C-alpha positions in Angstrom: 31.6 93.9 62.4 30.1 97.2 61.4 27.7 96.2 58.6 28.5 99.6 57.0 32.2 99.0 56.8 34.0 100.3 53.6 36.8 97.8 54.1 37.8 95.3 51.5 38.0 91.8 53.2 40.0 88.9 51.7 39.0 85.6 53.3 40.4 82.4 51.8 40.2 82.9 47.9 37.2 85.3 48.2 37.1 89.1 48.2 34.2 90.8 49.9 33.3 94.5 49.6 30.5 96.9 50.3 29.1 97.0 46.7 26.6 99.8 47.7 29.0 102.5 48.7 27.7 105.8 47.4 24.5 104.2 46.2 22.6 104.0 49.4 22.5 106.1 52.4 23.4 103.3 54.8 25.2 100.7 52.6 25.6 97.3 53.8 28.9 95.2 53.5 28.6 91.8 51.7 29.5 89.7 54.6 26.7 90.8 56.8 24.4 90.3 54.1 25.5 86.8 53.6 25.7 85.8 57.1 22.5 87.4 58.3 20.1 87.2 55.4 17.2 84.7 55.9 14.6 83.3 53.6 11.3 85.1 53.9 12.7 87.7 56.3 14.0 91.2 55.4 17.6 92.0 56.3 17.6 93.4 59.8 20.1 93.9 62.7 21.0 93.2 65.4 22.4 89.8 64.8 25.0 87.7 66.4 26.7 84.9 64.4 28.6 82.1 66.4 31.1 80.3 64.2 33.3 77.2 64.9 37.0 77.0 64.3 36.6 76.3 60.7 34.4 79.4 60.4 31.2 77.7 59.9 28.1 78.9 61.3 27.0 77.0 64.5 24.1 79.4 65.3 22.5 82.9 64.7 20.7 85.1 67.0 18.4 87.8 65.5 18.2 90.0 68.6 20.2 91.8 71.1 21.9 89.5 73.6 22.9 91.0 77.0 26.5 90.1 78.2 25.2 87.4 80.4 22.9 85.9 77.7 26.0 85.9 75.3 28.3 84.3 77.7 25.6 81.6 78.5 25.1 80.9 74.8 28.9 80.6 74.3 29.1 78.2 77.1 27.0 75.6 75.0 29.8 75.5 72.3 
């Protein structure tokens, strides 16, 4: 997703918004902040999050993956 999205996203019983619109030059939506944040590491992109059918995180990549690398990684799941 676009991490600077201004969309309001409803998922289950939760509402996710970009809380920093108008406060920061490059505001970041709450969903990428939740999915990509890591302990002891600053928030950074690019990031690829692989989810299962229940929308639970299987794995995260904190780098660009070429199309071939992405296809290979998806074959593992």
